[in-house]
Backbone as a chain_set.jsonl record, in Angstrom:
{"seq": "XXXXXXXXXXXXXXXXXXXXXXXXXXXXXXXXXXXXXXXXXXXXXXXXXXXXXXXXXXXXXXXXXXXXXXXXXXXXXXXXXXXXXXXXXXXXXXXXXXXXXXXXXXXXXXXXXXXXXXXXXXXXXXXXXXXXXXXXXXXXXXXXXXXXXXXXXXXXXXXXXX", "coords": {"N": [[65.986, 114.671, 145.442], [68.114, 116.263, 143.193], [69.331, 115.546, 139.967], [72.342, 115.754, 137.996], [71.745, 115.499, 135.401], [68.665, 116.049, 134.012], [67.201, 114.081, 132.781], [67.636, 110.699, 132.931], [68.373, 109.259, 130.741], [70.101, 110.854, 129.217], [72.299, 110.877, 130.908], [73.131, 108.213, 130.763], [73.827, 108.109, 128.05], [75.949, 109.965, 127.972], [77.773, 108.647, 129.646], [78.207, 106.299, 128.156], [79.366, 107.467, 125.895], [81.827, 108.461, 126.885], [82.94, 106.05, 127.667], [83.144, 104.765, 125.206], [84.992, 106.481, 123.963], [87.253, 106.038, 125.557], [87.711, 103.339, 124.981], [88.27, 103.526, 122.233], [90.601, 105.088, 122.365], [92.305, 103.325, 123.821], [92.43, 101.166, 122.02], [93.501, 102.418, 119.738], [96.027, 103.239, 120.622], [97.346, 100.933, 121.303], [100.102, 98.635, 121.752], [100.703, 97.247, 119.394], [99.377, 98.794, 117.435], [100.705, 101.219, 117.774], [103.25, 100.652, 116.788], [102.566, 100.123, 114.133], [101.584, 102.644, 113.403], [103.929, 104.157, 113.663], [105.489, 103.002, 111.626], [103.883, 103.677, 109.437], [104.013, 106.486, 109.483], [106.733, 106.912, 108.987], [106.928, 105.89, 106.38], [105.1, 107.618, 105.061], [106.422, 110.037, 105.481], [108.741, 109.714, 103.962], [107.59, 109.372, 101.425], [106.212, 111.82, 101.194], [108.383, 113.57, 101.208], [109.641, 112.796, 98.795], [107.614, 113.388, 96.9], [107.298, 116.154, 97.307], [109.862, 116.985, 96.584], [109.848, 116.272, 93.883], [107.816, 117.993, 92.962], [109.033, 120.486, 93.387], [111.131, 120.202, 91.598], [109.701, 120.179, 89.137], [108.579, 122.733, 89.276], [110.832, 124.252, 88.989], [111.792, 123.39, 86.529], [109.854, 123.785, 84.543], [109.017, 126.322, 82.194], [106.905, 128.177, 82.583], [105.347, 127.539, 85.194], [102.216, 126.197, 86.442], [100.102, 128.172, 88.642], [99.558, 126.843, 91.106], [101.583, 124.952, 91.24], [103.773, 126.637, 91.168], [103.519, 127.8, 93.636], [104.611, 125.97, 95.347], [107.291, 126.468, 95.379], [110.788, 127.022, 94.549], [113.048, 126.177, 95.751], [115.188, 123.698, 96.714], [115.967, 123.069, 99.311], [113.807, 123.664, 100.908], [112.251, 121.459, 100.916], [112.883, 119.723, 102.939], [111.331, 120.308, 105.137], [108.93, 118.97, 104.905], [109.02, 116.128, 105.728], [109.442, 116.665, 108.447], [107.013, 117.772, 109.219], [105.274, 115.548, 109.1], [106.484, 113.954, 111.052], [106.143, 115.582, 113.273], [103.366, 115.468, 113.532], [103.104, 112.772, 114.231], [104.483, 112.806, 116.68], [102.779, 114.397, 118.215], [100.579, 112.701, 118.376], [101.766, 110.626, 119.879], [102.165, 112.027, 122.196], [99.531, 112.399, 123.039], [98.946, 109.764, 123.616], [100.695, 109.343, 125.732], [99.871, 111.026, 127.766], [97.774, 110.052, 129.629], [99.216, 107.984, 130.752], [101.857, 108.563, 131.813], [103.316, 111.23, 133.485], [105.937, 112.088, 133.317], [106.797, 110.992, 130.868], [105.074, 112.325, 129.132], [105.928, 114.959, 129.458], [108.503, 114.719, 128.449], [107.832, 114.119, 125.766], [106.658, 116.556, 125.071], [108.894, 118.257, 125.156], [110.319, 117.098, 123.022], [108.583, 117.667, 120.875], [108.587, 120.483, 120.816], [111.309, 120.934, 120.296], [111.494, 119.761, 117.76], [109.869, 121.52, 116.333], [111.409, 123.85, 116.472], [113.716, 122.979, 115.027], [112.567, 122.403, 112.542], [111.808, 125.005, 111.825], [114.34, 126.123, 111.603], [115.329, 124.811, 109.322], [113.464, 125.774, 107.494], [113.98, 128.549, 107.573], [116.637, 128.419, 106.779], [116.388, 127.465, 104.19], [115.343, 129.693, 102.956], [117.524, 131.306, 103.182], [119.338, 130.326, 101.421], [119.88, 131.553, 99.063], [122.184, 133.203, 96.841], [124.356, 135.655, 98.232], [122.599, 136.269, 100.3], [122.923, 136.898, 103.023], [124.257, 139.351, 102.938], [122.342, 140.935, 101.67], [120.057, 140.718, 103.279], [120.564, 141.169, 106.206], [119.161, 141.542, 108.611], [117.37, 139.45, 108.704], [118.847, 137.306, 109.43], [119.004, 137.095, 112.138], [116.606, 135.852, 113.3], [117.101, 133.269, 112.289], [119.458, 132.535, 113.612], [118.518, 132.578, 116.271], [116.575, 130.538, 116.135], [118.248, 128.367, 115.544], [119.872, 128.293, 117.844], [117.863, 127.926, 119.794], [116.809, 125.438, 118.989], [119.055, 123.78, 119.36], [119.411, 124.104, 122.134], [116.981, 123.005, 123.053], [117.275, 120.334, 122.192], [119.428, 119.609, 123.806], [118.203, 119.842, 126.297], [116.26, 117.845, 126.123], [117.94, 115.642, 125.979], [119.2, 115.743, 128.488], [116.963, 115.522, 130.124]], "CA": [[67.363, 114.909, 145.065], [68.232, 116.632, 141.777], [70.458, 114.955, 139.253], [73.024, 116.655, 137.061], [70.997, 115.361, 134.158], [67.248, 115.9, 134.343], [66.723, 112.832, 132.218], [68.694, 109.697, 133.105], [68.798, 108.811, 129.416], [71.272, 111.658, 128.839], [73.41, 110.427, 131.739], [73.618, 106.96, 130.179], [74.478, 108.432, 126.768], [77.23, 110.588, 128.283], [78.651, 107.599, 130.16], [78.582, 105.455, 127.018], [80.256, 108.225, 125.024], [83.155, 108.444, 127.491], [83.416, 104.672, 127.606], [83.545, 104.525, 123.819], [86.231, 107.228, 123.717], [88.337, 105.327, 126.235], [87.983, 102.134, 124.207], [88.933, 103.946, 120.988], [91.959, 105.487, 122.751], [93.076, 102.125, 124.162], [92.672, 100.396, 120.796], [94.367, 103.178, 118.835], [97.377, 103.348, 121.153], [97.888, 99.647, 121.737], [101.496, 98.495, 121.313], [100.71, 96.836, 117.984], [98.986, 99.927, 116.597], [101.753, 102.249, 117.842], [104.293, 100.248, 115.834], [101.996, 100.323, 112.806], [101.538, 104.084, 113.182], [105.306, 104.61, 113.436], [105.861, 102.544, 110.29], [103.116, 104.469, 108.48], [104.548, 107.854, 109.471], [108.03, 106.874, 108.295], [106.666, 105.729, 104.94], [104.492, 108.861, 104.569], [107.457, 111.074, 105.476], [109.594, 109.478, 102.787], [106.781, 109.648, 100.229], [105.985, 113.268, 101.148], [109.647, 114.175, 100.795], [109.851, 112.523, 97.371], [106.623, 114.138, 96.12], [107.645, 117.575, 97.393], [111.071, 117.152, 95.78], [109.421, 116.216, 92.489], [107.085, 119.228, 92.657], [110.017, 121.573, 93.271], [111.823, 119.986, 90.329], [108.841, 120.648, 88.056], [108.44, 124.188, 89.4], [112.068, 124.846, 88.459], [112.05, 122.962, 85.157], [108.881, 124.331, 83.598], [109.232, 127.755, 81.984], [105.794, 128.899, 83.202], [104.572, 126.53, 85.927], [100.899, 126.642, 86.902], [100.211, 128.872, 89.938], [99.596, 125.907, 92.223], [102.92, 124.365, 91.253], [104.709, 127.716, 91.508], [103.391, 128.078, 95.071], [105.458, 125.019, 96.057], [108.601, 127.092, 95.502], [111.835, 126.497, 93.68], [114.221, 125.89, 96.558], [115.222, 122.296, 97.114], [116.128, 122.943, 100.759], [112.512, 123.777, 101.583], [111.624, 120.141, 100.897], [113.179, 119.013, 104.186], [110.296, 120.577, 106.146], [107.804, 118.044, 104.732], [109.085, 115.007, 106.68], [109.294, 117.18, 109.804], [105.586, 117.933, 109.505], [104.729, 114.224, 109.392], [107.031, 113.515, 112.335], [105.475, 116.37, 114.308], [102.039, 114.878, 113.702], [103.294, 111.533, 114.984], [104.856, 113.142, 118.052], [101.571, 114.865, 118.908], [99.809, 111.496, 118.698], [102.405, 109.927, 120.999], [101.89, 112.829, 123.391], [98.168, 112.054, 123.459], [99.013, 108.431, 124.206], [101.479, 109.37, 126.965], [99.249, 111.855, 128.802], [97.181, 109.324, 130.755], [100.103, 106.956, 131.275], [102.999, 109.02, 132.592], [103.597, 112.662, 133.404], [107.325, 112.233, 132.875], [106.853, 110.7, 129.431], [104.383, 113.383, 128.393], [106.814, 116.137, 129.464], [109.551, 114.41, 127.465], [107.244, 114.281, 124.432], [106.484, 117.988, 124.819], [110.224, 118.761, 124.799], [110.629, 116.621, 121.673], [107.759, 118.399, 119.907], [109.08, 121.863, 120.711], [112.605, 120.919, 119.613], [111.243, 119.507, 116.335], [109.353, 122.762, 115.747], [112.568, 124.727, 116.283], [114.561, 122.469, 113.944], [111.841, 122.625, 111.288], [111.926, 126.429, 111.511], [115.716, 126.361, 111.15], [115.417, 124.39, 107.921], [112.661, 126.691, 106.696], [114.757, 129.793, 107.458], [117.85, 128.136, 106.026], [116.037, 127.362, 102.766], [115.226, 131.067, 102.468], [118.853, 131.912, 103.194], [120.213, 129.616, 100.488], [120.132, 132.361, 97.884], [123.499, 133.843, 96.881], [124.43, 136.988, 98.847], [121.434, 136.488, 101.148], [123.308, 137.541, 104.275], [124.569, 140.756, 102.667], [121.125, 141.64, 101.279], [119.043, 140.649, 104.341], [121.222, 140.825, 107.479], [118.188, 141.528, 109.702], [116.674, 138.168, 108.717], [119.744, 136.283, 109.962], [118.809, 137.003, 113.584], [115.7, 134.741, 113.635], [117.75, 131.999, 111.972], [120.376, 132.229, 114.712], [117.716, 132.249, 117.452], [115.994, 129.21, 115.928], [119.325, 127.379, 115.67], [120.222, 128.204, 119.265], [116.733, 127.333, 120.509], [116.756, 124.016, 118.654], [120.17, 123.118, 120.041], [119.091, 124.114, 123.562], [115.909, 122.047, 123.305], [117.824, 118.985, 122.078], [120.209, 119.359, 125.012], [117.26, 119.652, 127.409], [115.669, 116.505, 125.955], [118.972, 114.676, 126.326], [119.374, 115.766, 129.934], [115.73, 115.049, 130.742]], "C": [[67.422, 115.187, 143.565], [69.479, 115.991, 141.192], [71.093, 116.001, 138.346], [72.328, 116.627, 135.709], [69.52, 115.179, 134.523], [66.688, 114.573, 133.854], [67.867, 111.821, 132.312], [69.186, 109.14, 131.778], [70.063, 109.554, 128.987], [72.497, 111.251, 129.65], [73.996, 109.132, 131.187], [74.355, 107.215, 128.869], [75.845, 109.044, 127.011], [78.228, 109.556, 128.785], [79.109, 106.69, 129.04], [79.549, 106.169, 126.09], [81.675, 108.221, 125.578], [83.75, 107.045, 127.442], [83.89, 104.347, 126.2], [84.848, 105.254, 123.493], [87.43, 106.539, 124.361], [88.705, 104.066, 125.467], [88.696, 102.461, 122.898], [90.381, 104.324, 121.284], [92.819, 104.256, 123.027], [93.393, 101.285, 122.931], [93.678, 101.108, 119.888], [95.819, 103.193, 119.31], [97.863, 102.052, 121.79], [99.304, 99.521, 121.168], [101.586, 98.118, 119.831], [100.388, 98.016, 117.069], [100.005, 101.062, 116.646], [102.878, 101.937, 116.866], [103.816, 100.455, 114.393], [101.962, 101.806, 112.452], [102.93, 104.639, 112.911], [105.775, 104.236, 112.032], [105.176, 103.391, 109.227], [103.664, 105.894, 108.365], [105.896, 107.901, 108.768], [107.82, 106.771, 106.791], [106.051, 107.003, 104.347], [105.501, 109.997, 104.522], [108.358, 110.943, 104.253], [108.837, 109.809, 101.505], [106.52, 111.144, 100.091], [107.225, 114.013, 100.708], [109.865, 114.012, 99.296], [108.881, 113.328, 96.502], [106.95, 115.629, 96.135], [108.888, 117.879, 96.553], [110.734, 117.164, 94.294], [108.675, 117.491, 92.083], [108.023, 120.426, 92.53], [110.794, 121.437, 91.974], [110.994, 120.513, 89.158], [108.655, 122.167, 88.099], [109.671, 124.895, 88.847], [112.243, 124.569, 86.963], [111.094, 123.581, 84.15], [109.095, 125.829, 83.427], [108.145, 128.62, 82.638], [104.932, 127.884, 83.964], [103.209, 127.075, 86.322], [101.013, 127.276, 88.299], [100.285, 127.937, 91.143], [100.98, 125.267, 92.358], [103.962, 125.414, 91.62], [104.665, 128.031, 93.0], [104.242, 127.118, 95.906], [106.836, 125.618, 96.294], [109.607, 126.415, 94.599], [113.097, 126.139, 94.453], [114.165, 124.453, 97.058], [115.347, 122.121, 98.634], [114.803, 123.041, 101.509], [111.801, 122.428, 101.688], [111.822, 119.412, 102.226], [112.113, 119.25, 105.25], [109.129, 119.592, 106.046], [107.896, 116.837, 105.661], [108.933, 115.473, 108.134], [107.825, 117.353, 110.167], [104.926, 116.591, 109.826], [105.21, 113.732, 110.762], [106.398, 114.293, 113.483], [104.074, 115.838, 114.577], [102.127, 113.604, 114.536], [103.627, 111.827, 116.447], [103.659, 113.653, 118.852], [100.691, 113.668, 119.27], [100.436, 110.717, 119.851], [102.239, 110.707, 122.297], [100.498, 112.518, 123.932], [98.163, 110.689, 124.134], [99.714, 108.462, 125.553], [100.802, 110.142, 128.088], [98.615, 111.04, 129.929], [98.145, 108.347, 131.426], [101.173, 107.515, 132.219], [103.217, 110.509, 132.387], [105.001, 112.896, 132.875], [107.437, 112.018, 131.375], [106.179, 111.807, 128.632], [105.213, 114.661, 128.374], [107.961, 115.93, 128.474], [109.047, 114.561, 126.046], [107.057, 115.756, 124.092], [107.815, 118.634, 124.464], [110.596, 118.35, 123.378], [109.862, 117.412, 120.618], [108.283, 119.817, 119.722], [110.431, 121.891, 120.004], [112.439, 120.63, 118.127], [110.694, 120.751, 115.64], [110.507, 123.727, 115.501], [113.427, 124.277, 115.106], [113.873, 122.639, 112.597], [111.941, 124.087, 110.868], [113.329, 126.784, 111.043], [115.85, 125.978, 109.684], [114.612, 125.313, 107.012], [113.4, 128.019, 106.492], [116.002, 129.585, 106.616], [117.56, 128.008, 104.535], [115.832, 128.749, 102.164], [116.588, 131.724, 102.341], [119.79, 131.29, 102.169], [120.505, 130.406, 99.215], [121.521, 132.995, 97.978], [123.386, 135.264, 97.448], [123.238, 137.291, 99.753], [121.797, 137.257, 102.405], [123.636, 139.015, 104.068], [123.31, 141.558, 102.343], [120.095, 141.711, 102.399], [119.683, 140.325, 105.695], [120.253, 140.769, 108.664], [117.426, 140.213, 109.789], [117.556, 137.029, 109.236], [119.527, 136.084, 111.459], [117.8, 135.91, 113.945], [116.298, 133.366, 113.344], [118.685, 131.588, 113.101], [119.618, 131.868, 115.989], [117.093, 130.865, 117.322], [117.047, 128.121, 116.073], [119.721, 127.191, 117.133], [119.115, 127.558, 120.078], [116.613, 125.844, 120.239], [117.857, 123.23, 119.348], [119.902, 123.02, 121.542], [118.008, 123.078, 123.89], [116.414, 120.61, 123.178], [118.673, 118.636, 123.298], [119.301, 119.098, 126.211], [116.596, 118.277, 127.324], [116.675, 115.443, 126.368], [119.165, 114.594, 127.843], [118.137, 115.193, 130.625], [115.625, 113.549, 130.636]], "O": [[66.854, 114.445, 142.764], [70.527, 115.908, 141.833], [70.466, 116.996, 137.98], [72.328, 117.614, 134.973], [69.171, 114.257, 135.26], [65.784, 114.015, 134.475], [68.96, 112.083, 131.811], [70.292, 108.607, 131.698], [70.991, 108.946, 128.453], [73.616, 111.276, 129.136], [75.215, 108.968, 131.146], [75.391, 106.604, 128.608], [76.808, 108.687, 126.333], [79.397, 109.58, 128.398], [80.287, 106.341, 128.976], [80.463, 105.543, 125.552], [82.629, 108.002, 124.831], [84.946, 106.887, 127.199], [84.934, 103.717, 126.028], [85.715, 104.698, 122.818], [88.503, 106.471, 123.763], [89.887, 103.756, 125.317], [89.622, 101.754, 122.5], [91.289, 103.935, 120.549], [93.938, 104.154, 122.523], [94.496, 100.752, 122.808], [94.586, 100.483, 119.34], [96.739, 103.164, 118.494], [98.688, 102.069, 122.704], [99.661, 100.217, 120.217], [102.449, 98.617, 119.108], [101.048, 98.214, 116.049], [100.158, 101.794, 115.668], [103.399, 102.83, 116.198], [104.579, 100.91, 113.541], [102.278, 102.182, 111.324], [103.104, 105.488, 112.037], [106.382, 105.049, 111.335], [105.797, 103.779, 108.238], [103.763, 106.437, 107.265], [106.169, 108.845, 108.026], [108.46, 107.484, 106.018], [106.434, 107.422, 103.255], [105.446, 110.835, 103.622], [108.693, 111.93, 103.599], [109.38, 110.45, 100.605], [106.599, 111.684, 98.987], [107.146, 114.967, 99.935], [110.227, 114.965, 98.606], [109.282, 113.888, 95.482], [106.887, 116.292, 95.099], [108.953, 118.913, 95.888], [111.273, 117.971, 93.537], [108.881, 118.008, 90.985], [107.829, 121.282, 91.667], [111.088, 122.436, 91.317], [111.516, 121.21, 88.288], [108.584, 122.809, 87.051], [109.574, 125.996, 88.303], [112.773, 125.4, 86.225], [111.488, 123.87, 83.02], [109.33, 126.535, 84.407], [108.445, 129.681, 83.184], [103.912, 127.423, 83.451], [103.056, 128.28, 86.518], [101.929, 126.944, 89.053], [101.006, 128.219, 92.1], [101.477, 125.071, 93.467], [104.932, 125.106, 92.312], [105.661, 128.479, 93.569], [104.561, 127.423, 97.055], [107.481, 125.314, 97.297], [109.332, 125.391, 93.974], [114.12, 125.826, 93.844], [113.22, 124.05, 97.736], [114.876, 121.122, 99.178], [114.693, 122.548, 102.631], [110.855, 122.279, 102.463], [111.003, 118.57, 102.594], [112.004, 118.456, 106.185], [108.407, 119.405, 107.026], [106.914, 116.539, 106.34], [108.362, 114.758, 108.957], [107.437, 117.104, 111.308], [104.1, 116.514, 110.735], [104.436, 113.163, 111.532], [106.143, 113.731, 114.548], [103.646, 115.769, 115.729], [101.319, 113.387, 115.439], [103.108, 111.168, 117.348], [103.545, 113.366, 120.044], [100.119, 113.631, 120.359], [99.719, 110.202, 120.709], [102.18, 110.117, 123.376], [100.31, 112.39, 125.142], [97.452, 110.484, 125.117], [99.366, 107.682, 126.439], [101.129, 109.931, 129.256], [98.895, 111.314, 131.096], [97.906, 107.928, 132.558], [101.366, 106.985, 133.313], [103.294, 110.989, 131.256], [105.224, 113.803, 132.074], [108.106, 112.788, 130.686], [106.665, 112.185, 127.566], [105.206, 115.38, 127.374], [108.341, 116.851, 127.751], [109.767, 115.083, 125.195], [107.275, 116.161, 122.95], [107.869, 119.474, 123.565], [111.126, 119.157, 122.614], [110.423, 117.784, 119.587], [108.406, 120.294, 118.594], [110.678, 122.783, 119.191], [113.166, 121.193, 117.309], [111.02, 121.007, 114.481], [110.579, 124.354, 114.444], [113.824, 125.097, 114.278], [114.525, 122.983, 111.611], [112.136, 124.382, 109.688], [113.496, 127.649, 110.183], [116.418, 126.73, 108.892], [115.027, 125.602, 105.89], [113.443, 128.549, 105.381], [116.385, 130.456, 105.835], [118.385, 128.394, 103.706], [116.117, 128.959, 100.985], [116.787, 132.596, 101.496], [120.945, 131.706, 102.07], [121.296, 129.967, 98.38], [121.988, 133.293, 99.077], [122.424, 135.978, 97.166], [122.901, 138.458, 99.953], [121.071, 138.164, 102.814], [123.328, 139.844, 104.925], [123.216, 142.732, 102.701], [119.33, 142.673, 102.464], [119.365, 139.289, 106.279], [120.493, 140.031, 109.62], [116.887, 139.888, 110.847], [117.073, 135.919, 109.457], [119.833, 135.017, 111.991], [118.093, 135.098, 114.822], [116.033, 132.407, 114.069], [118.703, 130.424, 113.501], [120.023, 130.958, 116.712], [117.08, 130.098, 118.285], [116.779, 127.07, 116.655], [119.885, 126.063, 117.599], [119.384, 126.735, 120.954], [116.345, 125.066, 121.155], [117.617, 122.138, 119.863], [120.138, 121.976, 122.152], [118.11, 122.363, 124.887], [116.026, 119.751, 123.971], [118.643, 117.5, 123.772], [119.593, 118.236, 127.041], [116.394, 117.621, 128.345], [116.321, 114.462, 127.023], [119.279, 113.505, 128.405], [118.259, 114.459, 131.606], [114.648, 112.964, 131.103]]}, "num_chains": 1, "name": "protein.A"}
């Protein structure tokens, strides 16, 4: 009889690897660690928001900011996307935790992630639209903003109904 692994040593290593991954998953997504992760993400979101806000302030205040600082931008509204990125990371981790536990919960997490992506895009588009006379100068760019706003609202309604 032929084995999937010619050498049983490789079969034991593969089994141990999967066992270790399961143990890491169970430890990482224990109830205590989930609460710790949520707390950490909230704190990082606030800190990221504050740092991004400070960088935009310096980019606006300095007469000739360094290129790296100038790349941050000068629009204060763009800062709101930073906490969304941290929250999206957290939501993806909760999706990973929910996949083996419940199909319903994982589908709900997927709806939440997609709605957060839409809302983040709305804020990103809105920060570009914050310039005076933006709508008169760039009317074709208002269409994606409206689609993102409608999509975000629709996704939030779907999450609520689900």
